[in-house]
N, C-alpha and C positions, 0 to 999 in steps of 0.2 A: 504493500500500500504506500502511495506517495506520502512523504512526510507532511507536506502542506495540507492535504486532505485530512490526514490524521490529526493534526493540531487544530484545524477548524472543527473537526468532530468533537475533540476534547473540549473546546470552548463551548460548543452547543450543549454538551452534557452538563457542564458547570452551570450554564444559564438555566437549564431545566431543573437542576438541583436547587438553585437559588429561588426559582419560581415556586417550587414546592414549599420552601421555608416561608416565603412571603404569603402564599395562599393559606398556609396553616395559621400564621399570625392573624390574618384577617378573619378566618373562621372562628378563632378563639378570642376575639376582641371583647366579647361579653362574658367570658368564662371567669368566674371568681378566682383570683390568685394566679392566673396564667402569666407566665413570664415570656416576654417576647424573645424570639430566637433571631439570630443573625448569622449570615454565612461568611466565613473567612476562607481564604485561599491558602492551602499548604502546597509548597513547591518542592520538588525533588528532581535530581538529575536522572536521566535514563539514556541508555546507549541505543542508538538506532543504526542498523546495518543497511547501507545503501550499496547496491551491486556495482554501480558505476563510480561512486565517490568514496567508497569504503565506510568505516565506522564513524559515526558522529554522535556528539552529546547534544541532547535537547532537554528542555524543562517540561516536566509533567506537573500539572496543577490539579488538585482535588479540593472539593468543597468540604469544609469542616463546620459543623453546627456549634455555636456558642450561645450562652444565655445572658440576657440583660436582666439582672436581678434587682434593679431599682424598684422601689415600692410603688404600687398603684394607689389610686385615691381610695379613701375609706368611704363606704356607703352604709348609712344607717338603715338597718332592716327591722329593728325592734323585735327581733326573734332571739330568744335567750340562747339557743343552740348555735347561732351564727357567731363565729369568732374571727377576730382580726388580730394580727400581731403588729404592734405599733412601731417596732424597730426593725430595720433592715437586717438581712443576713441571719434571721432566725426562722426556723422551719418546724412545722408539725411533722411527726414521724408516723408513717402508716405502713402496714404490711398487707399484701394480698392474701386471700384465702389459700391455705396449703403452700405458702411460700415464706421462707424464713428471711428473705432479703428485705432490707429496709428501703423505703422510698420516702422522699421529702416533698412537701407541698406547702404553699401559702394559702390554699383553699381551705377556709374554715367553715364551710357549709356542712355542719355535723347533723347526723340523723342517728336514730337508735334502730338497729336491725332486729330481726325476729329472735335473735339470741340475746337480746337486751345489751348488745355491745355498741359502743359509740363507733360510728364509721363515717368516712368521708368519701362520697362517690362510690360506695360499695367496698371501700378499703378500710381495714380495721385500724382505728386510732390507738396508738400505743401510750401506755402510762409509764411512770418512772420506774416501775418494777419490770419493765419490758414485756408486759402482758396486756391483753385487751382490757378495756375499762368496762366493767359490768354495772349496769344501772338497775337497781331493784324496780319491780313493777309498781305502777300506780303511786309514784311519789314525785314531788316537785324538786327539781335540782337547780342550783345556781352554780355558775362557773366564775370563780374569782379572778382577779387580775394577775395573780401569780400562778394560775393554772389549776388551782385546787377546785375539786368538784365536791359540793356539799349538798345535803338534802335536809329538808325541814320535816320533822316528825312531831306529832302531837301526842304527848304521853302524860297522863294525869293532869290534863289541862295546862300542860307546859309545852312551850315550843322548844324542841331539842334540835340542835344542829349537829348532823353527823357527817364526818368526812368519808367520802367514798373512794377518792383517789386523786391523783395529780397527773395532769397531761404532761408528757415528756416533750421537751423542745430541744432542738440542736442548733448550734451556731456554726454556720458554714459560709465562707466568703465566696464571692463571685467566681473566682478562678478555680474553686474546688467543685463547682456544680457541673453535672453532665446531664444532657437530655436523655430520657429513657423512651422506650417505645410506647409508653402509656400516656403520652401527651402532657397532662398537667402534673405528672409525678416525675421527680428528678432523682438522680443518684449522685455519688461523689467519688472523687479520686483519693480521698483521705483514707489512709490505711488504719491508723489508730484513732477511731472516732471518739474514744473515751475522753481524750484531751479537749474535745470540742464542746462537751456538754457543760452547760452553765448550771451551777448549783441554785437551789431555791432562792436564796437571798439575792442572787444576781438577775433573776428573771422576774423580779417583783415589778408589778404594774406595767407589764407589756402586753397582756392579753385583754382585749376589749370585747365584752359580750354584747350582742346586738348589732354588731358591725361585720361587714365583709369587705375584703380588699378587692377592688376591681383589677382587671388585667392592666398591665403597663404598656399594652400595644397602642402605638400611635397609628390610627387608621390613615391619616393624611400622609405620613411618611411612607407607610407600606404601599399605599396606592401609587404614589410617585415612583417608588422603587419598582413596582410591578410594571408600570408603563415603560420605564427606562429599560428594564430587563427584556420586555417584549420587543422593543426597538432593536436592541443588540442582537436578539435571537434572529429577527428578520434580516438584519445586516449580514449575519454569518451565513444564513441560507443563500442570500444573494452572492456572497463570496464563493460558495461552492459552485453555484450555477455559472458564475463568471469564470472560475478556474476550469470547469468542465468544457465550457464553450471554447476557451483559449486552447485547451488540449486537443479538442476536435479539429480546430483550424490548423494547429501545428501538424497533427497527424495527416490531415488532408494535403497540406503543403509538401510534406515529406513523401507521400505516395505519388504526387505529381512529379516530383524530381526523380523518383526512382523509375 
C-alpha cells in the first residue's frame, strides 16, 4: 500500500475516533456527574518498507481518550437521596453486581434496590467497610455532610437517631482517572488506592443532600468541534480522491509512452 494513502487513512481513522468522543459528550450532556472526554494524539515511530526506496521511518498517531474532571454546576432537586460532592477530585465508589472491581463516579442519583442496598444507576454504592450499604425497610434516612447515613426511630415516644453506615469516598486527581466502558463510571491508574482515601475528619461537609452535579460538557464547544472535525474528514476524503485521480493520469501517461 502506498505510504501516502496509508497516512491519509490513518488520519481518517483518528477523525472518526474523535467524532465518537464528541458524539458521546453531546449524548451525555444531561447525565448527572458525567465528565467530558477529550481526545489526545499519541505519536510513535514505525518503519515502512518501500520496494523502490527501501526502508523509511514515519509517524503513526493514535487517539487516546482523557477526562476533564472539572466540576459541573450543582442542581437543587430537593430529593434526600440525591447527593453532590462539593469539592473536586472526590468520587463515590461503586461496584457492579458479581464484580469485585471498583469504579468511581460523581453521579449521586442514589436509589434503594430490591435488596435494600443503596445503588447508583444499578451499581452498588460502597460504604467505608467496603461492603454495600443496607437500609432497613420502612424507615426514614438522612445523609449527613460527612457521608454518615442515619435513621430516625420512635421508641417510647422518643426520637432515636441510629447510625446505619458511612458512604466511602476516594480522592483521585485528574491524571489518575481513566475512562471505562461503562460511560459514567471511571477507573484509575493508582496502584495503592489506600493512600488516596480521606479519613472522616477530612471529608467533613463535602456531601450535599438534595443536590446533583450536572455534567461538565460544554455543548457549544462540542458542536464547534464536531463541525470542524467533519470538515477535516471531508478534506481527507477529497485528498484520497485527488491522489487516486493523479495516479490514474500518471499510469495512463506511462502506458502511452510504452
